[in-house]
C-alpha positions as CSV (number, residue, x, y, z in Angstrom):
1,M,-37.6,14.8,3.8
2,V,-35.8,17.2,6.1
3,V,-36.5,20.9,5.2
4,G,-33.7,22.4,3.1
5,E,-32.4,19.0,2.1
6,M,-31.3,18.4,-1.5
7,V,-31.3,14.9,-3.0
8,Q,-28.8,13.4,-5.4
9,D,-28.9,10.0,-7.0
10,I,-25.4,8.6,-7.7
11,Q,-23.9,5.2,-8.7
12,L,-21.0,5.5,-6.2
13,V,-20.3,7.7,-3.2
14,V,-16.9,7.5,-1.6
15,L,-16.6,8.8,2.0
16,G,-13.2,10.1,2.8
17,A,-10.7,11.7,0.4
18,G,-7.5,10.2,1.7
19,P,-5.2,8.0,-0.4
20,G,-7.7,5.2,-0.4
21,G,-10.8,7.3,-1.0
22,Y,-9.5,9.5,-3.9
23,T,-7.8,6.5,-5.5
24,A,-11.0,4.6,-5.4
25,A,-13.0,7.5,-6.8
26,L,-10.5,8.0,-9.7
27,R,-10.4,4.3,-10.5
28,A,-14.2,4.1,-10.5
29,A,-14.4,7.1,-12.8
30,E,-11.9,5.4,-15.2
31,L,-14.3,2.4,-15.3
32,G,-17.3,4.7,-16.2
33,I,-18.9,4.9,-12.8
34,K,-20.4,8.3,-11.8
35,T,-18.8,9.1,-8.5
36,I,-19.1,11.7,-5.7
37,L,-16.2,12.0,-3.3
38,V,-17.1,13.3,0.2
39,D,-14.7,14.6,2.8
40,A,-15.2,16.7,5.9
41,N,-12.1,18.8,5.3
42,P,-11.9,21.7,2.8
43,K,-9.0,20.1,0.9
44,P,-8.7,16.5,-0.3
45,G,-5.8,14.2,0.8
46,G,-7.0,13.0,4.2
47,T,-4.9,12.3,7.2
48,C,-1.9,11.0,5.2
49,L,-1.5,14.3,3.3
50,H,-2.4,16.8,5.9
51,V,-1.6,15.4,9.3
52,G,0.3,12.2,8.7
53,C,2.6,10.7,6.1
54,I,3.5,13.7,4.0
55,P,4.1,16.4,6.6
56,S,6.0,14.0,8.8
57,K,8.3,13.0,5.9
58,A,8.9,16.6,5.0
59,L,10.0,17.4,8.5
60,L,12.1,14.2,8.7
61,H,13.9,15.4,5.6
62,A,14.7,18.7,7.3
63,A,15.9,16.7,10.3
64,E,18.1,14.6,8.1
65,L,19.8,17.7,6.7
66,V,20.4,19.1,10.1
67,N,21.9,15.8,11.3
68,E,24.1,15.5,8.2
69,T,25.7,18.9,8.9
70,K,26.8,17.4,12.2
71,T,28.2,14.1,10.9
72,A,29.9,15.8,7.9
73,A,32.6,17.1,10.3
74,D,33.9,13.5,10.5
75,F,35.1,13.6,6.9
76,G,36.3,17.2,6.8
77,L,33.2,19.3,6.0
78,L,32.5,21.9,8.6
79,F,29.2,23.8,8.7
80,D,28.0,26.5,11.0
81,K,25.3,25.4,13.4
82,P,22.0,25.5,11.5
83,K,19.7,28.4,12.2
84,L,16.1,27.5,12.5
85,E,13.5,29.9,10.9
86,L,10.3,28.2,12.1
87,D,7.9,30.2,10.0
88,K,9.8,29.3,6.8
89,L,9.9,25.6,7.8
90,R,6.2,25.6,8.4
91,G,5.5,27.5,5.2
92,W,7.7,25.1,3.2
93,K,5.8,22.1,4.7
94,D,2.4,23.6,4.2
95,G,3.2,24.6,0.7
96,I,3.9,20.9,-0.2
97,L,0.6,19.9,1.3
98,D,-1.3,22.6,-0.6
99,R,0.3,21.7,-3.9
100,L,-0.5,18.0,-3.5
101,A,-4.1,18.7,-2.4
102,S,-4.5,21.0,-5.5
103,G,-3.2,18.2,-7.6
104,I,-5.7,15.7,-6.2
105,A,-8.5,18.2,-6.8
106,G,-7.3,18.7,-10.4
107,K,-7.2,15.0,-11.1
108,C,-10.8,14.6,-9.7
109,K,-12.0,17.5,-11.9
110,S,-10.4,16.0,-15.0
111,A,-11.9,12.6,-14.3
112,G,-15.4,14.0,-13.7
113,V,-15.4,13.1,-10.0
114,E,-17.4,15.6,-7.9
115,I,-15.9,16.6,-4.6
116,M,-18.3,17.5,-1.8
117,H,-17.1,18.9,1.5
118,G,-19.2,17.9,4.6
119,K,-19.8,15.4,7.3
120,A,-21.4,12.2,6.3
121,L,-24.1,10.3,8.2
122,F,-25.8,7.2,7.0
123,K,-29.6,7.3,7.2
124,D,-30.0,3.7,6.0
125,S,-28.3,1.3,3.6
126,R,-29.1,3.3,0.5
127,N,-28.9,6.9,1.8
128,V,-26.2,9.1,3.4
129,R,-26.8,12.7,4.5
130,I,-24.0,15.2,4.0
131,E,-24.0,18.2,6.3
132,C,-22.3,21.0,4.4
133,E,-21.1,24.0,6.4
134,G,-23.0,27.1,5.4
135,E,-25.1,25.3,2.8
136,S,-28.2,23.1,2.7
137,A,-27.6,19.5,3.6
138,V,-27.5,17.0,0.8
139,R,-29.0,13.5,0.9
140,I,-27.1,11.1,-1.5
141,K,-29.0,8.1,-2.6
142,F,-26.4,5.7,-3.8
143,K,-26.1,2.4,-5.6
144,H,-22.8,1.6,-3.9
145,C,-20.7,3.3,-1.2
146,I,-17.0,3.0,-0.2
147,I,-16.2,4.0,3.3
148,A,-12.6,5.3,3.5
149,T,-12.8,7.6,6.6
150,G,-9.4,6.7,8.0
151,S,-8.3,6.9,11.6
152,R,-7.3,9.4,14.3
153,P,-4.8,9.5,17.2
154,I,-5.8,7.9,20.5
155,M,-5.6,10.2,23.5
156,P,-6.2,8.2,26.7
157,K,-8.3,9.9,29.3
158,M,-5.4,10.0,31.8
159,F,-3.4,12.2,29.4
160,D,-6.3,14.2,28.1
161,I,-5.9,17.0,30.6
162,G,-6.9,19.9,28.4
163,S,-3.4,21.4,28.3
164,P,-1.9,23.0,25.2
165,R,1.4,21.5,26.4
166,V,0.1,18.0,25.7
167,L,0.1,17.1,22.0
168,D,-1.0,14.2,19.8
169,S,0.7,13.6,16.4
170,T,-1.6,16.1,14.7
171,G,-0.6,18.9,17.0
172,A,3.1,17.9,16.9
173,L,3.2,18.2,13.1
174,K,2.1,21.9,13.3
175,I,5.6,22.7,14.8
176,E,4.2,25.7,16.6
177,D,7.5,25.9,18.6
178,V,10.5,23.7,19.5
179,P,10.3,22.9,23.2
180,K,13.6,22.7,25.1
181,S,12.4,19.4,26.6
182,L,9.9,16.9,25.1
183,L,8.5,13.8,26.5
184,V,7.3,11.2,24.0
185,I,4.9,8.6,25.4
186,G,5.1,5.6,23.1
187,G,8.0,4.0,21.4
188,G,6.2,3.1,18.2
189,Y,7.0,4.4,14.7
190,I,5.0,7.7,15.1
191,G,6.7,8.6,18.4
192,L,10.2,7.8,17.1
193,E,9.7,9.7,13.9
194,M,8.4,12.8,15.6
195,G,11.1,12.4,18.3
196,T,13.7,12.3,15.6
197,V,12.3,15.6,14.1
198,Y,12.2,17.5,17.4
199,A,15.6,16.2,18.5
200,A,17.2,17.5,15.2
201,L,15.5,20.9,15.7
202,G,16.9,21.2,19.2
203,S,14.6,19.5,21.7
204,E,15.9,17.3,24.5
205,V,13.8,14.2,23.8
206,T,12.8,11.5,26.3
207,V,10.9,8.5,25.1
208,V,8.9,6.2,27.4
209,E,7.9,2.8,26.2
210,M,5.9,0.4,28.3
211,T,7.3,-2.8,26.6
212,D,10.8,-4.1,26.8
213,G,11.8,-2.7,23.3
214,L,11.2,0.1,20.9
215,L,8.9,-0.6,17.9
216,P,7.1,-3.6,19.5
217,G,6.6,-6.4,17.1
218,V,9.4,-5.4,14.7
219,D,12.3,-7.8,14.2
220,R,14.9,-7.1,17.0
221,D,17.8,-7.5,14.5
222,L,16.4,-4.5,12.7
223,V,15.6,-2.4,15.8
224,R,19.0,-2.9,17.4
225,P,21.0,-0.5,15.2
226,L,18.2,2.1,15.5
227,H,18.1,1.8,19.3
228,Q,21.9,2.3,19.4
229,H,21.6,5.4,17.3
230,L,18.7,6.9,19.3
231,E,20.5,6.4,22.6
232,K,23.0,9.0,21.3
233,T,20.3,11.2,19.7
234,F,17.7,11.3,22.5
235,K,18.3,12.5,26.0
236,A,16.8,9.3,27.4
237,L,15.0,6.1,26.5
238,Y,13.0,4.4,29.2
239,L,11.8,0.9,28.5
240,N,9.5,-1.2,30.6
241,T,8.2,2.1,31.9
242,K,4.7,3.5,32.4
243,V,3.7,7.1,32.6
244,T,1.2,7.0,35.5
245,K,0.2,10.6,35.6
246,I,0.8,14.0,33.9
247,E,0.0,17.4,35.3
248,D,0.2,20.9,33.9
249,T,2.0,23.0,36.5
250,G,1.4,26.3,34.6
251,K,4.9,26.5,33.3
252,S,5.6,22.9,32.3
253,V,4.2,19.4,32.5
254,K,5.1,17.1,35.4
255,A,5.2,13.4,34.5
256,S,5.2,10.5,37.0
257,F,7.0,7.3,36.0
258,E,6.8,3.7,37.1
259,G,9.7,1.4,36.1
260,K,13.1,0.1,37.0
261,D,16.0,2.6,37.1
262,V,13.9,5.5,36.0
263,P,13.1,8.8,37.9
264,T,9.8,8.8,39.7
265,E,9.0,12.1,38.1
266,A,10.4,14.8,35.8
267,T,9.2,18.0,34.1
268,F,9.0,18.8,30.4
269,D,8.0,21.8,28.3
270,K,5.7,19.6,26.2
271,V,4.4,16.0,26.1
272,L,3.7,14.1,22.9
273,V,1.3,11.2,23.2
274,C,1.7,8.5,20.6
275,V,0.0,5.4,21.8
276,G,-1.9,4.3,18.7
277,R,-4.8,5.3,16.4
278,R,-8.5,4.4,16.3
279,P,-10.7,4.0,13.3
280,N,-13.2,6.7,12.3
281,S,-16.2,4.5,12.3
282,D,-18.0,5.7,15.4
283,E,-19.8,8.8,14.0
284,L,-21.0,7.6,10.6
285,G,-24.4,6.3,11.7
286,L,-23.5,2.8,10.7
287,E,-26.0,1.4,13.2
288,T,-28.7,2.3,10.6
289,T,-27.0,-0.2,8.2
290,Q,-26.0,-3.9,8.3
291,V,-22.3,-3.0,8.4
292,K,-20.6,-4.9,11.2
293,L,-17.7,-3.6,13.4
294,D,-15.2,-5.8,15.3
295,D,-14.3,-5.3,18.9
296,H,-11.8,-2.6,18.1
297,G,-14.2,-0.6,16.0
298,F,-12.8,-1.6,12.6
299,I,-15.3,-2.3,9.8
300,V,-15.4,-6.0,9.0
301,I,-14.7,-6.7,5.3
302,D,-14.0,-9.7,3.0
303,D,-11.2,-10.0,0.5
304,Q,-13.1,-7.9,-2.0
305,C,-13.4,-5.1,0.6
306,R,-17.2,-5.7,0.8
307,T,-18.8,-5.2,4.2
308,S,-21.7,-7.3,5.5
309,E,-23.9,-4.8,3.7
310,K,-23.5,-5.8,0.1
311,R,-23.8,-2.3,-1.3
312,I,-21.2,-0.9,1.0
313,F,-17.5,-1.4,0.9
314,S,-14.7,-0.2,3.2
315,I,-11.0,0.4,2.7
316,G,-8.0,1.8,4.5
317,D,-7.4,2.4,8.2
318,V,-11.1,2.2,9.1
319,S,-11.2,-1.4,7.8
320,G,-8.4,-2.8,10.0
321,Q,-4.7,-3.5,10.3
322,P,-2.2,-2.8,9.0
323,M,-3.1,0.9,9.0
324,L,-0.9,1.9,6.0
325,A,-1.7,4.3,3.2
326,H,-0.4,1.9,0.6
327,R,-2.8,-0.8,1.8
328,A,-5.6,1.6,1.4
329,I,-4.5,2.4,-2.2
330,G,-4.3,-1.3,-3.0
331,Q,-7.8,-1.9,-1.6
332,A,-9.1,1.1,-3.5
333,Y,-8.5,-0.5,-6.8
334,V,-10.1,-3.7,-5.7
335,A,-13.3,-2.0,-4.3
336,A,-13.7,0.1,-7.4
337,E,-13.2,-2.8,-9.8
338,V,-15.6,-5.1,-7.9
339,I,-18.2,-2.4,-8.1
340,A,-17.6,-2.2,-11.8
341,G,-18.2,-5.9,-12.1
342,K,-14.6,-7.1,-12.3
343,N,-13.4,-10.2,-10.4
344,S,-10.8,-8.3,-8.3
345,V,-9.5,-9.5,-5.0
346,F,-7.2,-8.1,-2.4
347,D,-5.0,-11.1,-1.9
348,N,-1.5,-9.5,-1.9
349,R,1.2,-11.7,-0.2
350,A,3.5,-8.8,0.5
351,M,2.6,-5.7,2.5
352,P,5.8,-3.6,3.1
353,A,6.1,-1.3,6.1
354,V,8.6,1.4,6.8
355,V,9.7,3.4,9.8
356,F,11.2,6.7,8.5
357,T,13.6,7.2,11.4
358,Q,17.4,7.7,11.0
359,P,18.3,5.0,10.1
360,E,15.2,3.8,8.4
361,I,13.7,0.4,9.0
362,A,11.7,-1.5,6.4
363,W,10.3,-5.0,6.2
364,V,8.0,-7.1,4.1
365,G,6.6,-10.6,4.3
366,L,7.2,-13.1,7.1
367,T,9.3,-12.2,10.1
368,D,11.2,-14.5,12.5
369,N,8.7,-13.9,15.3
370,E,5.7,-14.7,13.0
371,A,7.5,-17.9,11.7
372,R,8.1,-19.1,15.3
373,A,4.5,-18.3,16.3
374,Q,3.1,-20.2,13.4
375,N,5.6,-23.1,13.7
376,I,7.0,-22.5,10.2
377,E,10.4,-23.8,9.5
378,V,12.6,-21.0,8.0
379,G,16.2,-20.1,7.3
380,T,17.7,-16.7,7.8
381,A,20.7,-14.9,6.3
382,K,22.0,-11.5,7.1
383,Y,24.3,-9.2,5.2
384,P,26.0,-6.4,7.1
385,W,26.1,-3.0,5.4
386,S,29.6,-2.6,6.9
387,A,30.6,-4.8,3.9
388,N,28.9,-2.6,1.4
389,G,30.9,0.1,-0.3
390,R,28.0,2.5,-1.0
391,A,27.0,2.4,2.7
392,H,30.5,3.6,3.6
393,T,30.5,6.4,1.1
394,L,27.2,7.6,2.6
395,A,28.9,7.4,6.1
396,E,26.1,5.0,7.1
397,P,27.7,1.5,7.4
398,S,25.8,0.2,10.5
399,G,22.8,-1.2,8.7
400,Q,22.0,-4.7,7.6
401,T,19.7,-6.7,5.2
402,K,18.1,-9.9,6.4
403,I,16.3,-12.6,4.3
404,I,13.8,-15.1,5.6
405,Y,13.4,-18.1,3.3
406,D,12.0,-21.6,3.1
407,P,15.0,-24.0,3.7
408,N,13.4,-26.7,1.5
409,T,12.4,-24.8,-1.6
410,T,14.6,-21.6,-1.1
411,Q,11.5,-19.4,-1.7
412,V,11.9,-15.9,-0.3
413,L,9.4,-15.5,2.5
414,G,10.4,-12.2,4.1
415,V,13.0,-9.4,4.0
416,G,14.0,-6.8,6.5
417,M,16.4,-3.8,6.2
418,V,17.8,-1.2,8.5
419,G,19.8,1.7,7.1
420,P,19.5,4.8,4.9
421,R,16.8,4.6,2.2
422,A,15.6,1.2,3.4
423,G,12.1,2.4,2.6
424,E,13.0,2.9,-1.1
425,L,14.9,-0.5,-1.2
426,I,12.2,-2.7,0.2
427,S,10.0,-2.6,-2.9
428,E,12.3,-5.0,-4.7
429,A,11.8,-7.4,-1.9
430,A,8.1,-6.9,-2.0
431,L,8.1,-7.7,-5.7
432,A,10.2,-10.8,-5.1
433,I,7.8,-12.2,-2.5
434,E,4.7,-11.3,-4.6
435,M,6.1,-13.2,-7.5
436,G,7.2,-16.2,-5.5
437,A,10.9,-15.6,-6.2
438,M,13.6,-18.0,-5.0
439,L,16.9,-17.1,-3.4
440,E,18.7,-17.8,-6.7
441,D,16.4,-15.3,-8.5
442,L,17.8,-12.5,-6.3
443,A,21.4,-13.9,-6.3
444,V,21.7,-14.0,-10.1
445,T,20.0,-10.7,-10.7
446,I,22.8,-8.2,-11.5
447,H,22.5,-5.2,-9.2
448,T,24.2,-1.9,-9.9
449,H,27.5,-1.3,-8.1
450,P,28.1,0.4,-5.9
451,T,24.6,0.7,-4.4
452,L,22.8,-0.3,-1.2
453,S,20.5,-2.5,-3.3
454,E,23.4,-5.0,-3.6
455,T,22.9,-6.0,0.0
456,L,19.8,-7.9,-1.0
457,M,21.7,-9.8,-3.7
458,E,24.5,-10.5,-1.2
459,A,22.1,-11.7,1.5
460,A,20.6,-14.1,-1.0
461,I,24.1,-15.4,-2.0
462,S,24.9,-15.8,1.7
463,A,21.7,-17.8,2.2
464,L,22.5,-20.1,-0.8
465,A,26.1,-20.6,0.5
466,R,24.7,-21.7,3.9
467,I,22.3,-24.1,2.2
468,E,25.1,-25.6,0.1
469,K,27.3,-25.9,3.1
470,Q,24.6,-27.7,5.1
471,S,23.9,-30.0,2.2
472,A,27.5,-30.9,1.9
473,K,27.7,-31.6,5.6
474,E,24.7,-33.9,5.5
475,K,26.1,-35.8,2.5
476,A,29.4,-36.3,4.3
477,T,27.6,-37.6,7.4
478,V,25.6,-40.1,5.3
479,S,28.7,-41.3,3.4
């Protein structure tokens, strides 16, 4: 035993206090399992709460308010130009994070879950050492362990130049200042969300994406309205373009570009690098266990979230794609229940995703691209929000709802939406897919009028009308 090391025996230790970790700990406690929740940070909540989902959505709400004061002039409401008090904005954002973190800590205390703050390192498949700052290290001997250590931003070496003017998403969320000009490297959801925030606060935003479209992999029908909006909001969007070099000049950052019809170089006050995230699996001492990693560093798990080491489970970002907080939460229930002896399986058919830009994009289930890649025959139907009364009253009629369905059975296979509050609306579609709903189920369900949710019903009606028309055509041809 290491000198100064304390030893604790526990049924379950959960490493990582993000949405997956604290949910797993609370569920395990509900099931009567004595649990310790370990996190390196002084407050629970993980990346999502402190440097991810929650602070970014708080800032996006502020951005939305700023943008609405501008568009309100179109219908006769005139506001003075918003005055930004950056300290108050940061204080408001940080206050949200503190309240939510305190709430998590309170729930854990009420449930009998012990929270321990420190860095975890596996010693073997039964023991993990927790290095606690300012205190003696603790060795936890566990019966079971759940790894929920999340992920962190990728900073490629060519951009990691040691300059305070070069930020990752964590740094950008601090909002230390609002640069006059901002280069965003990466046209994925993080880059576009943060670009939306900084543009609303006053930055001239340039986004560079190396592929031929924003949000690679997302349905082009959904991306198109967003792209059109961002062309007006951002200073520039450069597609099929690479940033080949960045250099801190002492007053700004000079970036070199490679692409068609783009400048060879330009200077910016700050640069935000958003090129993906990597799993936090590399400093846990997993080599002392039988836990296996894939080629990208993700922990390999089965449909019960169990690793190749039967005592150890893994959930959330560290266990693979999609790296979404709600996936981690769903897995948390499964892992805790399996440990408690229940026959729980993570077999959800529907995994929704949302990009919280303006307008929002949300989708769930099968997409056009996935159907083509898998040679799956599908039908599609779209309903434009320009035909929806509520969208017009919100001054946001440019969205659309799209349904992917099986043309033979009419089962709903996928849904995509672009427009305001799409992230709130997509849950109905997720439920429909999870329950194996047919187009008729959506079409005959009465939706409140006037609401944006009607667009899902209308898209289903449109799909059924198309099927009926095709059927009538085929009958006429036969006769």
